[in-house]
Backbone as JSON, one array per atom type, in Angstrom:
{
  "sequence": "MDQEELEAAQKFELDNLELVCRWRLAGGVLPLDNRHLRALSKRAVAQKEVSPHLIAWAKQHIEGTLKEGSQEFPDGVLMILLESNGQAAMTVGPYQSLEERSVLSLAGRARISQREEQQTHCAPEVLWLVKDGKLIAGVSEESVRSGVTSLVLDLAQTLHEPTEFNPDVIAQVFDGTAEFDEAFLTSDEHGIVCASDAQGEIGERFLFGYKKLCEIKAAK",
  "N": [[-11.87, 17.58, -21.6], [-12.2, 20.05, -24.05], [-12.16, 20.46, -27.69], [-10.72, 22.76, -28.33], [-9.14, 23.21, -26.03], [-7.67, 20.85, -26.09], [-6.18, 21.15, -28.44], [-4.7, 23.34, -27.63], [-3.21, 22.24, -25.54], [-1.65, 20.41, -26.96], [-0.17, 22.18, -28.5], [1.28, 23.46, -26.5], [2.94, 21.38, -25.69], [4.6, 21.23, -27.82], [5.71, 23.76, -28.1], [5.86, 26.13, -25.96], [5.86, 24.97, -23.4], [6.21, 25.02, -19.94], [5.84, 23.79, -17.46], [4.56, 20.75, -16.16], [2.1, 19.52, -14.17], [1.4, 16.59, -12.45], [-1.13, 14.8, -11.12], [-2.36, 12.28, -9.11], [-5.3, 10.32, -9.5], [-8.13, 8.81, -7.79], [-10.55, 6.52, -7.96], [-11.96, 8.22, -9.66], [-11.85, 10.72, -8.49], [-10.0, 13.54, -7.14], [-7.98, 13.08, -4.65], [-6.27, 14.7, -3.06], [-6.9, 17.36, -3.6], [-7.07, 20.06, -2.53], [-4.57, 20.33, -1.3], [-2.85, 20.02, -3.49], [-3.57, 22.26, -5.05], [-2.89, 24.31, -3.31], [-0.11, 24.02, -3.21], [0.44, 24.51, -5.91], [-0.22, 27.2, -6.08], [1.91, 28.39, -4.9], [4.01, 27.92, -6.5], [6.5, 28.75, -9.03], [6.52, 29.85, -12.37], [8.32, 30.17, -15.26], [9.91, 32.01, -13.91], [8.06, 33.56, -12.62], [5.51, 34.08, -10.21], [2.79, 31.82, -9.86], [-0.33, 32.91, -10.94], [-3.19, 34.18, -9.07], [-5.44, 34.13, -10.67], [-4.99, 31.96, -12.39], [-5.07, 29.86, -10.55], [-7.73, 30.03, -9.72], [-8.94, 29.42, -12.15], [-8.07, 26.76, -12.41], [-9.38, 25.52, -10.24], [-12.04, 25.8, -11.09], [-12.08, 24.25, -13.39], [-11.31, 21.66, -12.72], [-13.36, 19.91, -11.75], [-15.06, 19.57, -14.02], [-13.23, 18.53, -15.87], [-12.5, 16.15, -14.63], [-14.96, 14.86, -14.6], [-15.32, 14.27, -17.25], [-12.87, 13.03, -18.15], [-12.22, 11.1, -16.18], [-13.97, 9.02, -16.47], [-12.98, 7.31, -18.35], [-10.44, 6.93, -17.32], [-10.47, 6.29, -14.32], [-8.68, 5.9, -12.22], [-6.57, 7.36, -13.04], [-4.35, 9.99, -14.11], [-4.45, 13.38, -13.42], [-3.53, 16.06, -15.39], [-1.99, 19.19, -15.49], [-1.05, 21.6, -17.7], [1.26, 24.08, -18.04], [2.02, 27.12, -19.57], [4.67, 29.39, -20.54], [3.72, 32.0, -20.72], [1.65, 32.12, -18.96], [-0.73, 30.91, -19.68], [-2.83, 27.95, -19.65], [-3.64, 24.43, -19.73], [-5.72, 21.53, -19.26], [-6.03, 18.05, -18.61], [-6.93, 14.53, -18.51], [-5.17, 11.53, -18.14], [-3.95, 8.11, -18.66], [-2.72, 6.13, -15.9], [0.58, 5.14, -15.23], [2.33, 2.75, -13.61], [5.31, 2.62, -11.55], [8.02, 0.8, -12.74], [10.53, 0.23, -11.74], [11.7, 0.24, -8.49], [13.8, 0.56, -6.75], [16.1, 1.85, -4.24], [18.06, 3.47, -5.45], [16.83, 4.03, -7.89], [14.55, 5.48, -7.07], [15.87, 7.61, -5.87], [17.02, 8.71, -8.12], [14.78, 9.72, -9.46], [13.99, 11.61, -7.58], [16.16, 13.33, -7.72], [15.9, 14.47, -10.26], [13.51, 15.8, -9.8], [14.38, 17.56, -7.86], [15.9, 19.31, -9.35], [13.86, 20.48, -10.8], [12.63, 21.84, -8.75], [14.41, 23.93, -8.3], [13.72, 25.69, -10.26], [10.97, 26.07, -9.96], [10.33, 26.19, -7.28], [9.15, 24.09, -6.0], [9.25, 20.65, -5.32], [7.95, 17.94, -6.94], [8.38, 15.29, -6.37], [9.83, 13.61, -3.7], [12.57, 12.25, -1.96], [12.67, 10.18, 0.86], [14.34, 9.2, 3.8], [14.77, 6.83, 6.44], [16.2, 6.6, 9.55], [17.11, 4.95, 12.38], [14.53, 5.32, 13.39], [14.03, 7.99, 12.86], [12.75, 10.4, 10.6], [13.95, 11.58, 7.49], [13.64, 14.09, 5.31], [14.24, 14.66, 1.93], [14.55, 17.42, 1.14], [14.86, 21.01, 1.42], [13.97, 22.83, 4.38], [12.66, 25.13, 3.77], [11.46, 24.84, 1.33], [8.7, 24.69, -1.02], [5.97, 22.68, -0.22], [4.91, 19.82, -1.86], [1.75, 18.26, -2.81], [1.49, 15.48, -1.83], [3.79, 15.3, -0.27], [3.3, 17.23, 1.71], [1.16, 16.0, 2.96], [2.39, 13.72, 4.11], [4.14, 14.97, 5.9], [2.29, 16.13, 7.65], [1.05, 13.81, 8.61], [3.25, 12.66, 9.88], [3.64, 14.46, 11.94], [1.26, 14.09, 13.35], [1.58, 11.43, 14.14], [3.7, 11.7, 15.76], [6.29, 11.4, 14.77], [9.68, 11.95, 14.64], [11.21, 14.41, 12.57], [13.49, 15.56, 10.1], [15.09, 17.84, 7.77], [16.94, 17.52, 4.81], [18.43, 18.27, 1.99], [20.65, 17.13, 0.87], [20.67, 14.4, 1.01], [20.07, 12.93, -1.25], [22.31, 13.08, -2.96], [24.04, 11.81, -1.22], [23.04, 9.23, -1.16], [23.72, 8.39, -3.72], [26.52, 8.56, -3.66], [27.09, 6.7, -1.81], [27.32, 7.24, 0.91], [25.15, 7.65, 2.52], [23.28, 6.75, 5.37], [20.81, 4.55, 6.3], [17.71, 2.97, 7.24], [15.29, 2.58, 6.04], [13.67, 3.58, 2.97], [11.69, 5.77, 1.03], [9.53, 7.23, -1.48], [7.82, 10.27, -1.91], [5.29, 11.23, -4.03], [3.46, 13.23, -6.25], [2.32, 12.07, -8.43], [2.6, 9.29, -8.14], [1.98, 8.7, -5.54], [2.8, 7.28, -2.48], [5.77, 5.6, -2.48], [7.35, 2.82, -1.5], [10.71, 1.82, -1.19], [11.92, -0.96, -2.97], [14.09, -2.37, -2.05], [14.5, -1.44, 0.47], [12.41, -1.48, 2.39], [10.11, -0.83, 5.1], [8.62, -0.51, 8.41], [7.78, 2.13, 9.02], [7.56, 3.55, 6.56], [5.62, 1.91, 5.35], [3.51, 2.43, 7.03], [2.87, 5.08, 6.44], [2.15, 4.72, 3.77], [-0.13, 3.15, 4.07], [-1.81, 5.0, 5.35], [-2.08, 6.91, 3.33], [-3.35, 5.41, 1.28], [-5.72, 4.79, 2.61], [-6.88, 7.32, 2.89], [-7.33, 7.9, 0.18], [-9.23, 5.94, -0.43], [-11.37, 6.75, 1.2], [-12.0, 9.27, 0.13], [-12.67, 8.53, -2.49], [-14.97, 7.1, -2.05], [-16.9, 8.92, -1.42]],
  "CA": [[-11.17, 18.64, -22.33], [-12.81, 20.26, -25.35], [-11.2, 20.43, -28.8], [-9.85, 23.94, -28.25], [-8.15, 22.98, -24.98], [-6.79, 19.78, -26.54], [-5.23, 21.75, -29.39], [-3.8, 24.2, -26.86], [-2.27, 21.36, -24.83], [-0.71, 19.88, -27.94], [0.71, 23.28, -28.86], [2.2, 23.67, -25.39], [3.92, 20.31, -25.7], [5.55, 21.46, -28.91], [6.31, 25.08, -28.11], [6.25, 26.92, -24.8], [5.53, 24.28, -22.15], [7.14, 25.3, -18.85], [5.64, 22.91, -16.31], [3.44, 19.83, -16.17], [1.77, 18.95, -12.87], [0.72, 15.29, -12.59], [-1.77, 14.5, -9.85], [-3.01, 10.96, -9.19], [-6.71, 10.19, -9.17], [-8.55, 7.58, -7.11], [-11.98, 6.35, -8.12], [-12.55, 9.34, -10.37], [-11.73, 11.98, -7.75], [-8.65, 14.0, -6.83], [-8.02, 13.02, -3.19], [-5.51, 15.76, -2.4], [-7.12, 18.55, -4.43], [-6.71, 21.31, -1.86], [-3.12, 20.35, -1.11], [-2.22, 20.26, -4.79], [-3.81, 23.65, -5.46], [-2.1, 25.17, -2.43], [1.27, 23.96, -3.69], [0.51, 25.18, -7.21], [-0.3, 28.65, -5.87], [3.21, 28.87, -4.41], [5.03, 27.62, -7.5], [6.9, 29.77, -9.99], [6.59, 29.4, -13.76], [9.08, 31.16, -16.03], [10.4, 32.99, -12.94], [6.95, 34.37, -12.13], [4.58, 33.35, -9.36], [1.52, 31.43, -10.47], [-1.31, 33.96, -10.63], [-4.46, 33.76, -8.47], [-6.38, 33.87, -11.77], [-4.78, 30.59, -12.86], [-5.56, 28.96, -9.51], [-9.19, 30.06, -9.83], [-9.26, 28.65, -13.36], [-7.85, 25.34, -12.12], [-10.48, 25.08, -9.38], [-13.26, 25.74, -11.88], [-11.99, 23.25, -14.45], [-11.01, 20.31, -12.24], [-14.56, 19.08, -11.69], [-15.49, 19.23, -15.37], [-12.23, 17.67, -16.5], [-12.62, 14.82, -14.02], [-16.23, 14.25, -15.01], [-15.14, 13.77, -18.6], [-11.72, 12.15, -18.32], [-12.11, 10.01, -15.22], [-14.79, 7.89, -16.88], [-12.08, 6.39, -19.04], [-9.28, 6.66, -16.46], [-10.86, 6.66, -12.96], [-7.49, 5.91, -11.37], [-5.52, 7.91, -13.9], [-3.57, 11.15, -13.67], [-4.86, 14.7, -13.89], [-2.35, 16.83, -15.79], [-2.13, 20.61, -15.78], [0.07, 22.04, -18.52], [1.42, 25.52, -17.88], [2.88, 27.76, -20.56], [5.49, 30.47, -19.99], [2.97, 33.26, -20.68], [0.59, 32.03, -17.97], [-1.86, 30.11, -20.15], [-2.8, 26.59, -19.13], [-4.6, 23.44, -20.22], [-5.92, 20.45, -18.29], [-6.54, 16.82, -19.19], [-6.74, 13.31, -17.72], [-4.56, 10.45, -18.9], [-3.79, 6.85, -17.93], [-1.63, 6.04, -14.93], [1.58, 4.1, -15.47], [3.05, 2.51, -12.36], [6.76, 2.54, -11.64], [8.55, -0.55, -12.9], [11.73, 0.12, -10.91], [11.45, 0.9, -7.2], [14.97, 0.47, -5.87], [16.49, 3.12, -3.63], [18.77, 4.27, -6.45], [15.85, 4.5, -8.87], [13.76, 6.54, -6.44], [16.77, 8.75, -5.7], [17.16, 9.32, -9.43], [13.57, 10.52, -9.71], [14.04, 12.76, -6.68], [17.18, 14.26, -8.2], [15.27, 15.22, -11.36], [12.53, 16.68, -9.16], [15.13, 18.6, -7.16], [16.25, 20.31, -10.37], [12.63, 21.23, -11.09], [12.41, 22.74, -7.62], [15.25, 25.11, -8.47], [13.02, 26.6, -11.17], [9.56, 26.28, -9.61], [10.23, 26.27, -5.82], [8.43, 22.92, -5.46], [9.65, 19.34, -5.85], [6.79, 17.05, -6.94], [8.78, 13.99, -5.84], [10.84, 13.79, -2.65], [13.1, 11.04, -1.35], [12.69, 10.15, 2.32], [15.09, 8.13, 4.45], [14.47, 6.6, 7.85], [17.36, 6.09, 10.27], [16.87, 4.83, 13.83], [13.21, 5.85, 13.71], [13.91, 9.4, 12.49], [12.49, 10.68, 9.19], [14.78, 12.59, 6.84], [13.06, 14.5, 4.03], [15.31, 15.13, 1.04], [14.33, 18.78, 0.65], [15.13, 22.02, 2.43], [12.79, 23.14, 5.19], [11.99, 26.31, 3.2], [10.88, 24.54, 0.02], [7.25, 24.54, -1.1], [5.59, 21.28, -0.07], [3.95, 19.28, -2.83], [0.56, 17.7, -2.17], [1.73, 14.25, -1.07], [4.81, 15.58, 0.74], [2.65, 17.93, 2.82], [0.36, 15.0, 3.67], [3.28, 12.9, 4.94], [4.61, 15.8, 7.0], [1.19, 16.24, 8.61], [0.91, 12.5, 9.25], [4.39, 12.49, 10.77], [3.38, 15.26, 13.14], [0.18, 13.42, 14.09], [2.12, 10.19, 14.7], [4.85, 12.07, 16.59], [7.52, 10.88, 14.17], [10.68, 13.03, 14.49], [11.51, 14.67, 11.16], [14.44, 16.61, 9.76], [15.18, 18.13, 6.34], [18.31, 17.51, 4.31], [18.42, 18.06, 0.53], [21.88, 16.46, 0.43], [20.59, 12.94, 1.14], [20.04, 12.32, -2.58], [23.71, 12.92, -3.36], [24.65, 10.84, -0.31], [22.63, 7.9, -1.62], [24.48, 8.04, -4.92], [27.95, 8.34, -3.38], [27.22, 5.59, -0.88], [27.57, 7.67, 2.29], [23.88, 7.76, 3.27], [22.96, 5.66, 6.29], [19.36, 4.51, 6.47], [17.06, 1.67, 7.42], [14.19, 2.56, 5.07], [13.6, 4.68, 2.0], [10.47, 5.83, 0.23], [9.35, 8.44, -2.3], [6.5, 10.9, -1.97], [5.12, 11.67, -5.42], [2.1, 13.64, -6.58], [1.84, 11.17, -9.48], [2.64, 7.88, -7.73], [1.61, 8.55, -4.14], [3.94, 6.91, -1.63], [6.42, 4.43, -3.07], [8.39, 2.28, -0.63], [11.8, 1.23, -1.96], [11.84, -2.42, -2.99], [15.23, -2.93, -1.33], [14.65, -0.78, 1.78], [11.08, -1.3, 2.94], [10.08, -0.88, 6.55], [7.36, -0.26, 9.09], [7.36, 3.54, 8.98], [7.09, 3.83, 5.2], [4.37, 1.18, 5.13], [2.46, 3.11, 7.79], [2.46, 6.24, 5.64], [1.47, 4.21, 2.58], [-1.46, 2.73, 4.51], [-2.59, 6.21, 5.58], [-2.37, 7.52, 2.03], [-4.35, 4.58, 0.62], [-6.97, 4.93, 3.34], [-7.44, 8.61, 2.5], [-7.83, 7.77, -1.19], [-10.45, 5.13, -0.37], [-12.43, 7.56, 1.79], [-12.37, 10.31, -0.85], [-13.31, 7.89, -3.65], [-16.27, 6.57, -1.65], [-17.87, 10.01, -1.2]],
  "C": [[-11.81, 18.8, -23.7], [-11.72, 20.36, -26.42], [-10.22, 21.6, -28.72], [-8.75, 23.75, -27.21], [-7.16, 21.9, -25.39], [-5.74, 20.33, -27.5], [-4.23, 22.64, -28.66], [-2.75, 23.36, -26.13], [-1.23, 20.81, -25.77], [0.29, 20.95, -28.36], [1.74, 23.52, -27.76], [3.31, 22.63, -25.41], [5.0, 20.58, -26.74], [6.32, 22.77, -28.74], [6.77, 25.57, -26.74], [5.91, 26.28, -23.46], [6.61, 24.52, -21.11], [7.04, 24.27, -17.74], [4.43, 22.02, -16.54], [3.26, 19.28, -14.76], [0.98, 17.67, -13.1], [0.2, 14.87, -11.23], [-2.6, 13.23, -9.98], [-4.47, 11.03, -8.76], [-6.97, 8.89, -8.42], [-10.07, 7.5, -7.23], [-12.66, 7.54, -8.77], [-12.5, 10.67, -9.65], [-10.25, 12.3, -7.53], [-8.53, 14.1, -5.32], [-7.35, 14.2, -2.48], [-5.69, 17.1, -3.12], [-6.67, 19.84, -3.77], [-5.21, 21.43, -1.64], [-2.39, 20.65, -2.42], [-2.37, 21.72, -5.22], [-3.02, 24.63, -4.59], [-0.64, 25.2, -2.87], [1.43, 24.68, -5.02], [0.52, 26.69, -7.05], [1.02, 29.24, -5.42], [4.35, 28.56, -5.39], [5.38, 28.86, -8.33], [6.97, 29.13, -11.37], [7.24, 30.5, -14.58], [9.48, 32.34, -15.14], [9.32, 33.95, -12.45], [6.05, 33.49, -11.26], [3.32, 33.0, -10.14], [0.43, 32.39, -10.01], [-2.55, 33.39, -9.94], [-5.51, 33.44, -9.53], [-6.24, 32.43, -12.27], [-5.28, 29.58, -11.83], [-7.08, 28.89, -9.55], [-9.65, 29.27, -11.04], [-9.14, 27.16, -13.09], [-8.99, 24.78, -11.26], [-11.76, 24.87, -10.18], [-13.25, 24.57, -12.86], [-11.76, 21.83, -13.95], [-12.24, 19.42, -12.28], [-15.01, 18.64, -13.08], [-14.53, 18.3, -16.07], [-12.3, 16.26, -15.95], [-13.88, 14.11, -14.49], [-16.1, 13.62, -16.39], [-14.04, 12.71, -18.68], [-11.66, 10.96, -17.39], [-13.02, 8.83, -15.56], [-13.94, 6.84, -17.58], [-10.91, 5.99, -18.16], [-9.6, 7.05, -15.02], [-9.71, 6.69, -11.97], [-6.28, 6.42, -12.15], [-4.79, 9.08, -13.27], [-4.16, 12.42, -14.27], [-3.6, 15.5, -14.2], [-2.74, 18.28, -16.06], [-0.87, 21.05, -16.5], [0.14, 23.56, -18.47], [2.43, 26.06, -18.88], [3.59, 28.96, -19.94], [4.73, 31.79, -19.88], [1.78, 33.22, -19.72], [-0.64, 31.27, -18.41], [-1.71, 28.67, -19.66], [-3.85, 25.72, -19.81], [-4.64, 22.29, -19.23], [-6.49, 19.23, -19.0], [-6.32, 15.66, -18.22], [-6.18, 12.22, -18.62], [-4.4, 9.2, -18.06], [-2.62, 6.92, -16.95], [-0.71, 4.89, -15.3], [2.41, 3.93, -14.21], [4.55, 2.42, -12.6], [7.2, 1.09, -11.76], [9.74, -0.8, -11.98], [11.54, 0.92, -9.63], [12.62, 0.76, -6.24], [15.29, 1.84, -5.29], [17.16, 4.03, -4.66], [17.81, 4.83, -7.5], [15.01, 5.64, -8.3], [14.6, 7.79, -6.22], [16.97, 9.48, -7.03], [15.97, 10.19, -9.78], [13.59, 11.78, -8.84], [15.07, 13.79, -7.13], [16.64, 15.1, -9.36], [14.28, 16.24, -10.79], [13.21, 17.84, -8.44], [15.55, 19.71, -8.13], [15.03, 21.14, -10.75], [12.36, 22.24, -9.99], [13.22, 24.02, -7.74], [14.58, 26.15, -9.36], [11.63, 26.99, -10.67], [9.3, 26.44, -8.12], [9.56, 25.06, -5.19], [8.91, 21.65, -6.14], [8.46, 18.4, -5.8], [7.09, 15.65, -6.43], [9.94, 14.19, -4.88], [11.26, 12.44, -2.1], [13.12, 11.2, 0.16], [13.54, 8.97, 2.79], [14.64, 8.03, 5.9], [15.7, 5.98, 8.49], [17.08, 6.13, 11.76], [15.56, 5.51, 14.23], [13.0, 7.31, 13.35], [13.71, 9.54, 10.98], [13.43, 11.78, 8.68], [14.18, 12.89, 5.47], [14.14, 15.13, 3.17], [15.03, 16.45, 0.37], [14.72, 19.75, 1.76], [13.84, 22.34, 3.18], [11.99, 24.3, 4.59], [11.27, 26.01, 1.89], [9.36, 24.43, 0.1], [6.91, 23.06, -1.05], [4.61, 20.88, -1.17], [2.78, 18.65, -2.08], [0.84, 16.51, -1.29], [2.78, 14.48, 0.01], [4.2, 16.29, 1.94], [1.79, 16.97, 3.64], [1.24, 14.18, 4.6], [3.81, 13.71, 6.12], [3.53, 15.96, 8.07], [0.97, 14.92, 9.34], [2.03, 12.26, 10.25], [4.19, 13.26, 12.07], [2.3, 14.61, 14.0], [0.69, 12.17, 14.8], [3.33, 10.43, 15.59], [6.14, 11.43, 16.1], [8.51, 12.04, 14.02], [11.12, 13.16, 13.04], [12.56, 15.76, 11.02], [14.51, 16.75, 8.24], [16.64, 18.18, 5.92], [18.31, 17.23, 2.81], [19.64, 17.31, 0.02], [21.77, 14.94, 0.46], [20.56, 12.25, -0.23], [21.45, 12.07, -3.07], [24.39, 11.87, -2.5], [24.26, 9.41, -0.67], [23.48, 7.48, -2.8], [25.97, 7.82, -4.63], [28.19, 7.3, -2.3], [27.46, 5.97, 0.56], [26.31, 7.78, 3.13], [23.68, 6.52, 4.14], [21.46, 5.68, 6.55], [18.87, 3.08, 6.63], [15.93, 1.48, 6.41], [14.35, 3.71, 4.09], [12.26, 4.62, 1.29], [10.4, 7.17, -0.48], [7.94, 8.97, -2.1], [6.37, 11.54, -3.35], [3.67, 12.05, -5.66], [1.49, 12.72, -7.63], [1.69, 9.74, -8.98], [2.26, 7.65, -6.27], [2.83, 8.33, -3.27], [4.5, 5.59, -2.14], [7.54, 3.97, -2.14], [9.45, 1.58, -1.49], [11.76, -0.29, -1.85], [12.97, -3.07, -2.19], [15.48, -2.23, 0.01], [13.27, -0.46, 2.36], [11.14, -1.38, 4.47], [8.74, -0.43, 7.1], [6.88, 1.18, 8.94], [6.83, 3.91, 7.6], [5.77, 3.16, 4.91], [3.21, 1.84, 5.88], [1.95, 4.33, 7.03], [1.7, 5.8, 4.39], [0.05, 3.79, 2.93], [-2.35, 3.96, 4.71], [-2.99, 6.89, 4.29], [-3.47, 6.73, 1.31], [-5.71, 4.72, 1.29], [-7.66, 6.25, 2.98], [-8.04, 8.54, 1.1], [-9.14, 6.99, -1.23], [-11.62, 5.95, 0.16], [-12.93, 8.61, 0.79], [-13.12, 9.7, -2.03], [-14.71, 7.41, -3.32], [-17.33, 7.66, -1.47], [-18.72, 10.27, -2.44]]
}
């Protein structure tokens, strides 16, 4: 990021910042670049669809931003800052892992993300439950899929894992009525996070697939 973009990013943080997308890197590359950009193209910012011009700008700037920022933070986070008037800035920062990974903690993150979805049409973090071998995604079927969420849905289809959608599972976790054997979070920033108190075979399988993809992309 050059000085002009840095100053713009700082201004956005203080003034008209509408949305920050946080995408995890692996070995200096963005493993899910196409998925992230596809989701971004379907988002809304300040009640307006993200313009094709901004998507083209993001595609052009990702490589240069990674070349500069990933040297210091090869496994960091690429951040795109979007302002209400359609302007944007991009930078790379350090990755900070989640300290708390309980079901309730992951549900709390998903609830915040659910509120973001109401404004942008896309939840960057989604809570998943597993009950009797069936996957339950904590979003509506019509919602825009974030990068990591779309990956898990595709993996589930490949592995023939039955999947349903229910945005109410977050509230059910908090009121104690949710029934599940496993829980995990899909996050564009943190990847796949299996709950520390509800781990299981299915979530671990998705985590393995995600890590394998990151390794392959980083090795290219």
